[in-house]
All heavy atoms as TSV, in Angstrom:
chain	resi	resn	atom	element	x	y	z
A	1	MET	N	N	8.129	13.648	4.741
A	1	MET	CA	C	8.745	14.256	3.651
A	1	MET	C	C	7.924	14.014	2.423
A	1	MET	O	O	7.450	12.863	2.116
A	1	MET	CB	C	10.121	13.612	3.454
A	1	MET	CG	C	10.875	14.151	2.298
A	1	MET	SD	S	12.545	13.478	2.357
A	1	MET	CE	C	13.036	13.813	0.833
A	2	GLN	N	N	7.593	15.003	1.627
A	2	GLN	CA	C	6.859	14.912	0.395
A	2	GLN	C	C	7.761	14.550	-0.745
A	2	GLN	O	O	8.879	15.069	-0.832
A	2	GLN	CB	C	6.115	16.244	0.199
A	2	GLN	CG	C	5.085	16.554	1.125
A	2	GLN	CD	C	3.940	15.522	1.133
A	2	GLN	OE1	O	3.478	15.084	0.083
A	2	GLN	NE2	N	3.415	15.107	2.249
A	3	THR	N	N	7.341	13.714	-1.631
A	3	THR	CA	C	8.042	13.326	-2.718
A	3	THR	C	C	7.788	14.404	-3.910
A	3	THR	O	O	6.583	14.623	-4.200
A	3	THR	CB	C	7.698	11.966	-3.300
A	3	THR	OG1	O	7.900	11.009	-2.266
A	3	THR	CG2	C	8.401	11.545	-4.531
A	4	PRO	N	N	8.795	14.944	-4.465
A	4	PRO	CA	C	8.559	15.947	-5.615
A	4	PRO	C	C	7.983	15.141	-6.753
A	4	PRO	O	O	8.346	14.026	-7.136
A	4	PRO	CB	C	9.959	16.425	-5.926
A	4	PRO	CG	C	10.835	15.889	-4.873
A	4	PRO	CD	C	10.195	14.865	-4.174
A	5	LEU	N	N	6.976	15.714	-7.406
A	5	LEU	CA	C	6.326	15.094	-8.486
A	5	LEU	C	C	6.413	15.956	-9.744
A	5	LEU	O	O	6.032	17.158	-9.681
A	5	LEU	CB	C	4.815	14.856	-8.093
A	5	LEU	CG	C	3.997	14.035	-9.075
A	5	LEU	CD1	C	4.556	12.668	-9.228
A	5	LEU	CD2	C	2.558	14.035	-8.608
A	6	ARG	N	N	6.915	15.340	-10.781
A	6	ARG	CA	C	7.035	16.031	-12.076
A	6	ARG	C	C	6.414	15.129	-13.161
A	6	ARG	O	O	6.558	13.952	-13.105
A	6	ARG	CB	C	8.482	16.267	-12.351
A	6	ARG	CG	C	9.182	17.230	-11.445
A	6	ARG	CD	C	10.589	17.568	-11.795
A	6	ARG	NE	N	11.171	18.388	-10.832
A	6	ARG	CZ	C	12.296	18.060	-10.201
A	6	ARG	NH1	N	13.004	17.014	-10.684
A	6	ARG	NH2	N	12.809	18.880	-9.295
A	7	GLY	N	N	5.723	15.753	-14.047
A	7	GLY	CA	C	5.127	14.943	-15.125
A	7	GLY	C	C	4.521	15.833	-16.174
A	7	GLY	O	O	4.193	17.002	-15.929
A	8	GLY	N	N	4.299	15.306	-17.300
A	8	GLY	CA	C	3.700	15.962	-18.454
A	8	GLY	C	C	2.526	16.972	-18.091
A	8	GLY	O	O	2.779	18.071	-17.939
A	9	ASP	N	N	1.331	16.448	-18.065
A	9	ASP	CA	C	0.167	17.298	-18.001
A	9	ASP	C	C	-0.500	17.311	-16.673
A	9	ASP	O	O	-1.689	17.416	-16.495
A	9	ASP	CB	C	-0.826	16.958	-19.071
A	9	ASP	CG	C	-0.278	17.077	-20.462
A	9	ASP	OD1	O	0.466	18.020	-20.721
A	9	ASP	OD2	O	-0.710	16.355	-21.334
A	10	LEU	N	N	0.331	17.052	-15.573
A	10	LEU	CA	C	-0.263	17.006	-14.235
A	10	LEU	C	C	-0.740	18.311	-13.765
A	10	LEU	O	O	-0.001	19.321	-13.916
A	10	LEU	CB	C	0.752	16.457	-13.201
A	10	LEU	CG	C	1.122	14.977	-13.408
A	10	LEU	CD1	C	2.213	14.608	-12.325
A	10	LEU	CD2	C	-0.184	14.110	-13.087
A	11	ARG	N	N	-1.905	18.338	-13.091
A	11	ARG	CA	C	-2.401	19.501	-12.474
A	11	ARG	C	C	-2.810	19.342	-11.033
A	11	ARG	O	O	-2.938	18.137	-10.660
A	11	ARG	CB	C	-3.631	20.063	-13.270
A	11	ARG	CG	C	-3.246	20.496	-14.664
A	11	ARG	CD	C	-4.396	21.019	-15.421
A	11	ARG	NE	N	-5.398	19.912	-15.535
A	11	ARG	CZ	C	-6.421	19.975	-16.377
A	11	ARG	NH1	N	-6.645	21.006	-17.125
A	11	ARG	NH2	N	-7.244	18.960	-16.516
A	12	ILE	N	N	-2.892	20.366	-10.206
A	12	ILE	CA	C	-3.320	20.181	-8.834
A	12	ILE	C	C	-4.644	19.430	-8.806
A	12	ILE	O	O	-5.602	19.859	-9.637
A	12	ILE	CB	C	-3.320	21.567	-8.129
A	12	ILE	CG1	C	-2.050	22.089	-7.948
A	12	ILE	CG2	C	-4.036	21.394	-6.793
A	12	ILE	CD1	C	-1.939	23.509	-7.395
A	13	GLY	N	N	-4.834	18.384	-8.047
A	13	GLY	CA	C	-6.040	17.705	-7.933
A	13	GLY	C	C	-6.052	16.416	-8.714
A	13	GLY	O	O	-6.890	15.610	-8.588
A	14	ASP	N	N	-5.050	16.208	-9.630
A	14	ASP	CA	C	-5.017	15.008	-10.419
A	14	ASP	C	C	-4.652	13.838	-9.514
A	14	ASP	O	O	-3.930	13.984	-8.555
A	14	ASP	CB	C	-3.885	15.034	-11.519
A	14	ASP	CG	C	-4.383	15.988	-12.725
A	14	ASP	OD1	O	-5.553	16.332	-12.750
A	14	ASP	OD2	O	-3.519	16.255	-13.536
A	15	LEU	N	N	-5.213	12.635	-9.850
A	15	LEU	CA	C	-4.940	11.453	-9.137
A	15	LEU	C	C	-3.632	10.805	-9.530
A	15	LEU	O	O	-3.383	10.719	-10.801
A	15	LEU	CB	C	-6.082	10.407	-9.351
A	15	LEU	CG	C	-5.904	9.086	-8.603
A	15	LEU	CD1	C	-5.981	9.265	-7.100
A	15	LEU	CD2	C	-7.066	8.145	-9.112
A	16	VAL	N	N	-2.742	10.549	-8.625
A	16	VAL	CA	C	-1.538	9.926	-8.905
A	16	VAL	C	C	-1.324	8.740	-7.934
A	16	VAL	O	O	-1.834	8.766	-6.831
A	16	VAL	CB	C	-0.274	10.839	-8.765
A	16	VAL	CG1	C	-0.344	11.970	-9.834
A	16	VAL	CG2	C	-0.222	11.454	-7.445
A	17	TRP	N	N	-0.496	7.815	-8.285
A	17	TRP	CA	C	-0.193	6.664	-7.382
A	17	TRP	C	C	1.293	6.545	-7.074
A	17	TRP	O	O	2.149	6.819	-7.957
A	17	TRP	CB	C	-0.581	5.386	-8.169
A	17	TRP	CG	C	-2.038	5.137	-8.404
A	17	TRP	CD1	C	-2.770	5.645	-9.469
A	17	TRP	CD2	C	-2.987	4.599	-7.523
A	17	TRP	NE1	N	-4.070	5.285	-9.341
A	17	TRP	CE2	C	-4.243	4.678	-8.081
A	17	TRP	CE3	C	-2.878	3.936	-6.216
A	17	TRP	CZ2	C	-5.362	4.169	-7.550
A	17	TRP	CZ3	C	-3.968	3.424	-5.676
A	17	TRP	CH2	C	-5.254	3.578	-6.255
A	18	PHE	N	N	1.544	6.316	-5.718
A	18	PHE	CA	C	2.917	6.197	-5.356
A	18	PHE	C	C	3.150	4.824	-4.774
A	18	PHE	O	O	2.220	4.206	-4.241
A	18	PHE	CB	C	3.172	7.171	-4.223
A	18	PHE	CG	C	3.354	8.638	-4.591
A	18	PHE	CD1	C	2.290	9.396	-4.625
A	18	PHE	CD2	C	4.550	9.086	-5.070
A	18	PHE	CE1	C	2.414	10.756	-5.053
A	18	PHE	CE2	C	4.699	10.411	-5.496
A	18	PHE	CZ	C	3.630	11.253	-5.419
A	19	ARG	N	N	4.289	4.307	-4.931
A	19	ARG	CA	C	4.806	3.056	-4.348
A	19	ARG	C	C	5.385	3.363	-3.036
A	19	ARG	O	O	6.118	4.348	-2.831
A	19	ARG	CB	C	5.811	2.401	-5.262
A	19	ARG	CG	C	6.504	1.208	-4.725
A	19	ARG	CD	C	7.595	0.895	-5.561
A	19	ARG	NE	N	7.181	0.487	-6.916
A	19	ARG	CZ	C	7.883	-0.387	-7.664
A	19	ARG	NH1	N	8.919	-0.977	-7.171
A	19	ARG	NH2	N	7.435	-0.658	-8.828
A	20	HIS	N	N	5.162	2.418	-2.022
A	20	HIS	CA	C	5.783	2.621	-0.708
A	20	HIS	C	C	7.260	2.483	-0.809
A	20	HIS	O	O	7.768	1.638	-1.512
A	20	HIS	CB	C	5.170	1.708	0.299
A	20	HIS	CG	C	3.720	1.934	0.645
A	20	HIS	ND1	N	3.381	2.902	1.521
A	20	HIS	CD2	C	2.565	1.456	0.101
A	20	HIS	CE1	C	2.111	2.962	1.712
A	20	HIS	NE2	N	1.615	2.079	0.784
A	21	ALA	N	N	7.946	3.313	-0.051
A	21	ALA	CA	C	9.432	3.327	-0.073
A	21	ALA	C	C	9.999	2.113	0.663
A	21	ALA	O	O	11.101	1.582	0.356
A	21	ALA	CB	C	10.015	4.601	0.476
A	22	LYS	N	N	9.298	1.653	1.755
A	22	LYS	CA	C	9.859	0.519	2.546
A	22	LYS	C	C	8.859	-0.615	2.438
A	22	LYS	O	O	7.641	-0.394	2.428
A	22	LYS	CB	C	9.981	0.960	4.056
A	22	LYS	CG	C	10.911	2.155	4.266
A	22	LYS	CD	C	11.069	2.459	5.708
A	22	LYS	CE	C	9.711	3.132	6.223
A	22	LYS	NZ	N	9.635	3.594	7.497
A	23	ALA	N	N	9.415	-1.769	2.508
A	23	ALA	CA	C	8.526	-3.001	2.336
A	23	ALA	C	C	7.355	-3.186	3.377
A	23	ALA	O	O	6.348	-3.443	2.939
A	23	ALA	CB	C	9.459	-4.279	2.418
A	24	GLY	N	N	7.693	-2.766	4.579
A	24	GLY	CA	C	6.570	-3.018	5.617
A	24	GLY	C	C	5.725	-1.707	5.777
A	24	GLY	O	O	4.728	-1.747	6.525
A	25	GLU	N	N	6.040	-0.727	5.080
A	25	GLU	CA	C	5.233	0.539	5.395
A	25	GLU	C	C	3.768	0.347	4.971
A	25	GLU	O	O	2.944	0.869	5.690
A	25	GLU	CB	C	5.873	1.721	4.461
A	25	GLU	CG	C	5.378	3.042	4.749
A	25	GLU	CD	C	6.143	4.070	3.957
A	25	GLU	OE1	O	7.247	3.858	3.492
A	25	GLU	OE2	O	5.516	5.223	3.781
A	26	MET	N	N	3.499	-0.342	3.905
A	26	MET	CA	C	2.134	-0.459	3.552
A	26	MET	C	C	1.261	-1.203	4.602
A	26	MET	O	O	0.085	-0.946	4.786
A	26	MET	CB	C	2.029	-1.229	2.226
A	26	MET	CG	C	0.628	-1.370	1.689
A	26	MET	SD	S	0.568	-2.124	0.129
A	26	MET	CE	C	0.972	-3.877	0.400
A	27	THR	N	N	1.891	-2.205	5.307
A	27	THR	CA	C	1.151	-3.030	6.173
A	27	THR	C	C	1.322	-2.550	7.681
A	27	THR	O	O	0.904	-3.244	8.590
A	27	THR	CB	C	1.588	-4.474	6.008
A	27	THR	OG1	O	2.907	-4.556	6.392
A	27	THR	CG2	C	1.214	-4.950	4.700
A	28	GLU	N	N	1.873	-1.434	7.861
A	28	GLU	CA	C	2.196	-0.975	9.253
A	28	GLU	C	C	1.027	-0.701	10.056
A	28	GLU	O	O	1.018	-0.974	11.309
A	28	GLU	CB	C	2.997	0.319	9.155
A	28	GLU	CG	C	3.541	0.795	10.539
A	28	GLU	CD	C	4.541	1.973	10.230
A	28	GLU	OE1	O	4.658	2.512	9.122
A	28	GLU	OE2	O	5.002	2.411	11.275
A	29	HIS	N	N	-0.195	-0.355	9.517
A	29	HIS	CA	C	-1.350	-0.076	10.231
A	29	HIS	C	C	-2.541	-0.877	10.059
A	29	HIS	O	O	-3.618	-0.470	10.347
A	29	HIS	CB	C	-1.632	1.409	10.056
A	29	HIS	CG	C	-0.549	2.430	10.392
A	29	HIS	ND1	N	-0.216	2.585	11.661
A	29	HIS	CD2	C	0.328	3.113	9.616
A	29	HIS	CE1	C	0.795	3.459	11.735
A	29	HIS	NE2	N	1.099	3.738	10.400
A	30	VAL	N	N	-2.367	-2.001	9.238
A	30	VAL	CA	C	-3.559	-2.881	8.918
A	30	VAL	C	C	-3.267	-4.307	9.437
A	30	VAL	O	O	-2.159	-4.739	9.490
A	30	VAL	CB	C	-3.850	-2.865	7.432
A	30	VAL	CG1	C	-4.228	-1.445	6.977
A	30	VAL	CG2	C	-2.731	-3.424	6.659
A	31	ASP	N	N	-4.301	-5.001	9.714
A	31	ASP	CA	C	-4.173	-6.423	10.277
A	31	ASP	C	C	-4.144	-7.477	9.131
A	31	ASP	O	O	-3.655	-8.522	9.218
A	31	ASP	CB	C	-5.369	-6.708	11.200
A	31	ASP	CG	C	-5.231	-5.947	12.476
A	31	ASP	OD1	O	-4.109	-5.481	12.815
A	31	ASP	OD2	O	-6.305	-5.812	13.145
A	32	ARG	N	N	-4.772	-7.049	7.993
A	32	ARG	CA	C	-4.839	-8.047	6.877
A	32	ARG	C	C	-5.011	-7.364	5.537
A	32	ARG	O	O	-5.388	-6.257	5.466
A	32	ARG	CB	C	-5.898	-9.111	7.137
A	32	ARG	CG	C	-7.342	-8.572	7.137
A	32	ARG	CD	C	-8.422	-9.569	7.728
A	32	ARG	NE	N	-8.087	-10.060	8.990
A	32	ARG	CZ	C	-8.369	-9.371	10.128
A	32	ARG	NH1	N	-8.938	-8.251	10.140
A	32	ARG	NH2	N	-8.033	-9.911	11.332
A	33	LEU	N	N	-4.634	-8.076	4.531
A	33	LEU	CA	C	-4.763	-7.636	3.127
A	33	LEU	C	C	-5.679	-8.553	2.366
A	33	LEU	O	O	-5.692	-9.709	2.644
A	33	LEU	CB	C	-3.349	-7.542	2.460
A	33	LEU	CG	C	-2.302	-6.680	3.072
A	33	LEU	CD1	C	-0.960	-6.886	2.432
A	33	LEU	CD2	C	-2.736	-5.239	2.960
A	34	THR	N	N	-6.282	-8.077	1.358
A	34	THR	CA	C	-7.023	-8.926	0.471
A	34	THR	C	C	-6.425	-8.905	-0.885
A	34	THR	O	O	-6.283	-7.833	-1.450
A	34	THR	CB	C	-8.497	-8.490	0.367
A	34	THR	OG1	O	-9.153	-8.521	1.650
A	34	THR	CG2	C	-9.330	-9.391	-0.579
A	35	ALA	N	N	-6.039	-10.046	-1.333
A	35	ALA	CA	C	-5.379	-10.273	-2.676
A	35	ALA	C	C	-6.523	-10.575	-3.672
A	35	ALA	O	O	-7.250	-11.692	-3.470
A	35	ALA	CB	C	-4.339	-11.298	-2.712
A	36	VAL	N	N	-6.750	-9.842	-4.674
A	36	VAL	CA	C	-7.696	-10.146	-5.720
A	36	VAL	C	C	-7.000	-10.641	-7.000
A	36	VAL	O	O	-6.150	-9.917	-7.510
A	36	VAL	CB	C	-8.586	-8.892	-5.971
A	36	VAL	CG1	C	-9.619	-9.248	-7.080
A	36	VAL	CG2	C	-9.169	-8.339	-4.816
A	37	HIS	N	N	-7.296	-11.858	-7.469
A	37	HIS	CA	C	-6.689	-12.453	-8.531
A	37	HIS	C	C	-7.349	-11.984	-9.833
A	37	HIS	O	O	-8.487	-11.609	-9.829
A	37	HIS	CB	C	-6.675	-13.996	-8.466
A	37	HIS	CG	C	-6.044	-14.428	-7.201
A	37	HIS	ND1	N	-4.629	-14.427	-6.990
A	37	HIS	CD2	C	-6.541	-14.897	-6.018
A	37	HIS	CE1	C	-4.329	-14.929	-5.782
A	37	HIS	NE2	N	-5.516	-15.160	-5.180
A	38	PRO	N	N	-6.661	-12.073	-11.005
A	38	PRO	CA	C	-7.283	-11.624	-12.241
A	38	PRO	C	C	-8.632	-12.397	-12.635
A	38	PRO	O	O	-9.533	-11.782	-13.286
A	38	PRO	CB	C	-6.207	-12.087	-13.283
A	38	PRO	CG	C	-4.924	-11.955	-12.553
A	38	PRO	CD	C	-5.271	-12.467	-11.143
A	39	ASP	N	N	-8.750	-13.609	-12.093
A	39	ASP	CA	C	-10.056	-14.285	-12.381
A	39	ASP	C	C	-11.130	-13.863	-11.429
A	39	ASP	O	O	-12.245	-14.470	-11.485
A	39	ASP	CB	C	-9.795	-15.788	-12.372
A	39	ASP	CG	C	-9.470	-16.374	-10.950
A	39	ASP	OD1	O	-9.396	-15.533	-10.043
A	39	ASP	OD2	O	-9.297	-17.579	-10.906
A	40	GLY	N	N	-10.932	-12.928	-10.530
A	40	GLY	CA	C	-11.862	-12.411	-9.577
A	40	GLY	C	C	-11.986	-13.108	-8.255
A	40	GLY	O	O	-12.635	-12.690	-7.356
A	41	THR	N	N	-11.230	-14.256	-8.114
A	41	THR	CA	C	-11.184	-14.893	-6.806
A	41	THR	C	C	-10.352	-14.027	-5.847
A	41	THR	O	O	-9.519	-13.254	-6.308
A	41	THR	CB	C	-10.620	-16.388	-6.885
A	41	THR	OG1	O	-9.271	-16.290	-7.448
A	41	THR	CG2	C	-11.488	-17.198	-7.771
A	42	HIS	N	N	-10.420	-14.255	-4.664
A	42	HIS	CA	C	-9.647	-13.484	-3.714
A	42	HIS	C	C	-9.300	-14.326	-2.432
A	42	HIS	O	O	-9.949	-15.269	-2.148
A	42	HIS	CB	C	-10.395	-12.198	-3.348
A	42	HIS	CG	C	-11.733	-12.372	-2.730
A	42	HIS	ND1	N	-11.829	-12.645	-1.262
A	42	HIS	CD2	C	-12.950	-12.450	-3.153
A	42	HIS	CE1	C	-13.087	-12.807	-1.027
A	42	HIS	NE2	N	-13.859	-12.728	-2.198
A	43	GLU	N	N	-8.325	-13.798	-1.760
A	43	GLU	CA	C	-7.861	-14.549	-0.554
A	43	GLU	C	C	-7.365	-13.439	0.443
A	43	GLU	O	O	-6.970	-12.317	-0.016
A	43	GLU	CB	C	-6.871	-15.584	-0.714
A	43	GLU	CG	C	-5.666	-15.140	-1.486
A	43	GLU	CD	C	-4.811	-16.348	-1.747
A	43	GLU	OE1	O	-4.529	-17.163	-1.012
A	43	GLU	OE2	O	-4.257	-16.331	-2.965
A	44	THR	N	N	-7.490	-13.661	1.736
A	44	THR	CA	C	-7.103	-12.643	2.727
A	44	THR	C	C	-5.769	-13.195	3.402
A	44	THR	O	O	-5.630	-14.362	3.721
A	44	THR	CB	C	-8.220	-12.612	3.888
A	44	THR	OG1	O	-9.328	-12.108	3.225
A	44	THR	CG2	C	-7.799	-11.474	4.862
A	45	TRP	N	N	-4.852	-12.286	3.465
A	45	TRP	CA	C	-3.486	-12.622	4.159
A	45	TRP	C	C	-3.399	-11.734	5.371
A	45	TRP	O	O	-3.612	-10.581	5.397
A	45	TRP	CB	C	-2.438	-12.214	3.182
A	45	TRP	CG	C	-2.426	-12.978	1.838
A	45	TRP	CD1	C	-3.005	-14.202	1.556
A	45	TRP	CD2	C	-1.852	-12.534	0.609
A	45	TRP	NE1	N	-2.770	-14.498	0.277
A	45	TRP	CE2	C	-2.106	-13.488	-0.415
A	45	TRP	CE3	C	-1.169	-11.384	0.279
A	45	TRP	CZ2	C	-1.622	-13.377	-1.681
A	45	TRP	CZ3	C	-0.707	-11.198	-1.121
A	45	TRP	CH2	C	-0.997	-12.310	-1.972
A	46	ASP	N	N	-2.942	-12.319	6.437
A	46	ASP	CA	C	-2.609	-11.659	7.650
A	46	ASP	C	C	-1.312	-10.918	7.439
A	46	ASP	O	O	-0.393	-11.394	6.810
A	46	ASP	CB	C	-2.471	-12.581	8.842
A	46	ASP	CG	C	-3.835	-13.069	9.413
A	46	ASP	OD1	O	-4.834	-12.437	9.092
A	46	ASP	OD2	O	-3.791	-14.079	10.077
A	47	THR	N	N	-1.264	-9.672	8.010
A	47	THR	CA	C	0.025	-9.008	7.993
A	47	THR	C	C	0.793	-9.397	9.307
A	47	THR	O	O	0.214	-9.981	10.162
A	47	THR	CB	C	-0.156	-7.478	7.993
A	47	THR	OG1	O	-0.806	-7.116	9.155
A	47	THR	CG2	C	-0.967	-7.058	6.741
A	48	TYR	N	N	1.999	-8.908	9.412
A	48	TYR	CA	C	2.719	-9.182	10.762
A	48	TYR	C	C	1.949	-8.611	11.937
A	48	TYR	O	O	1.917	-9.132	13.009
A	48	TYR	CB	C	4.139	-8.754	10.748
A	48	TYR	CG	C	4.358	-7.235	10.589
A	48	TYR	CD1	C	4.313	-6.414	11.723
A	48	TYR	CD2	C	4.590	-6.708	9.296
A	48	TYR	CE1	C	4.550	-5.062	11.554
A	48	TYR	CE2	C	4.806	-5.300	9.086
A	48	TYR	CZ	C	4.776	-4.529	10.266
A	48	TYR	OH	O	4.970	-3.186	10.050
A	49	ARG	N	N	1.253	-7.450	11.744
A	49	ARG	CA	C	0.474	-6.854	12.757
A	49	ARG	C	C	-0.631	-7.711	13.123
A	49	ARG	O	O	-1.133	-7.881	14.273
A	49	ARG	CB	C	0.026	-5.445	12.302
A	49	ARG	CG	C	-0.825	-4.724	13.362
A	49	ARG	CD	C	-1.353	-3.435	12.720
A	49	ARG	NE	N	-2.397	-2.869	13.560
A	49	ARG	CZ	C	-2.201	-1.812	14.413
A	49	ARG	NH1	N	-1.017	-1.227	14.321
A	49	ARG	NH2	N	-3.181	-1.332	14.968
A	50	GLY	N	N	-1.341	-8.284	12.082
A	50	GLY	CA	C	-2.527	-9.205	12.283
A	50	GLY	C	C	-2.124	-10.437	12.973
A	50	GLY	O	O	-3.042	-11.118	13.593
A	51	GLN	N	N	-0.878	-10.840	12.957
A	51	GLN	CA	C	-0.434	-12.020	13.666
A	51	GLN	C	C	0.032	-11.716	14.966
A	51	GLN	O	O	0.617	-12.502	15.757
A	51	GLN	CB	C	0.673	-12.691	12.842
A	51	GLN	CG	C	0.189	-13.271	11.531
A	51	GLN	CD	C	1.290	-13.890	10.755
A	51	GLN	OE1	O	2.418	-13.966	11.177
A	51	GLN	NE2	N	0.982	-14.438	9.543
A	52	GLY	N	N	-0.113	-10.434	15.407
A	52	GLY	CA	C	0.290	-10.000	16.758
A	52	GLY	C	C	1.678	-9.590	16.941
A	52	GLY	O	O	2.159	-9.380	18.039
A	53	TRP	N	N	2.394	-9.440	15.845
A	53	TRP	CA	C	3.758	-9.073	15.898
A	53	TRP	C	C	3.894	-7.535	15.893
A	53	TRP	O	O	3.156	-6.803	15.372
A	53	TRP	CB	C	4.662	-9.598	14.754
A	53	TRP	CG	C	4.640	-11.029	14.588
A	53	TRP	CD1	C	4.066	-11.990	15.437
A	53	TRP	CD2	C	5.168	-11.792	13.569
A	53	TRP	NE1	N	4.200	-13.205	14.921
A	53	TRP	CE2	C	4.809	-13.182	13.719
A	53	TRP	CE3	C	5.807	-11.445	12.348
A	53	TRP	CZ2	C	5.292	-14.168	12.811
A	53	TRP	CZ3	C	6.112	-12.470	11.488
A	53	TRP	CH2	C	5.900	-13.767	11.695
A	54	THR	N	N	4.999	-6.987	16.422
A	54	THR	CA	C	5.332	-5.575	16.424
A	54	THR	C	C	6.824	-5.389	16.293
A	54	THR	O	O	7.482	-6.157	16.817
A	54	THR	CB	C	4.691	-4.813	17.558
A	54	THR	OG1	O	5.084	-3.466	17.412
A	54	THR	CG2	C	5.147	-5.366	18.885
A	55	PHE	N	N	7.224	-4.403	15.525
A	55	PHE	CA	C	8.606	-4.129	15.268
A	55	PHE	C	C	8.947	-2.709	15.699
A	55	PHE	O	O	9.441	-1.804	14.838
A	55	PHE	CB	C	9.064	-4.447	13.900
A	55	PHE	CG	C	8.796	-5.811	13.465
A	55	PHE	CD1	C	7.749	-6.207	12.707
A	55	PHE	CD2	C	9.730	-6.781	13.875
A	55	PHE	CE1	C	7.541	-7.476	12.331
A	55	PHE	CE2	C	9.631	-8.112	13.509
A	55	PHE	CZ	C	8.540	-8.427	12.669
A	56	ARG	N	N	8.617	-2.263	16.904
A	56	ARG	CA	C	8.866	-0.911	17.319
A	56	ARG	C	C	9.935	-0.813	18.340
A	56	ARG	O	O	10.192	-1.622	19.043
A	56	ARG	CB	C	7.630	-0.270	17.850
A	56	ARG	CG	C	6.585	-0.167	16.682
A	56	ARG	CD	C	5.262	0.420	17.155
A	56	ARG	NE	N	4.354	0.222	16.127
A	56	ARG	CZ	C	3.512	0.993	15.716
A	56	ARG	NH1	N	3.542	2.220	16.217
A	56	ARG	NH2	N	2.705	0.696	14.789
């Protein structure tokens, strides 16, 4: 399902950002995430998939 998008000066081809509707949706297909902190340091976090879990 596509989310209707309305806004001021949006045109076809403009870059927009969407938030995932479900908490696990973002990590459904990846094994790990990299968190980048404001000071430039980073750390890697395993997702439930990366830990070998599945919820299907």
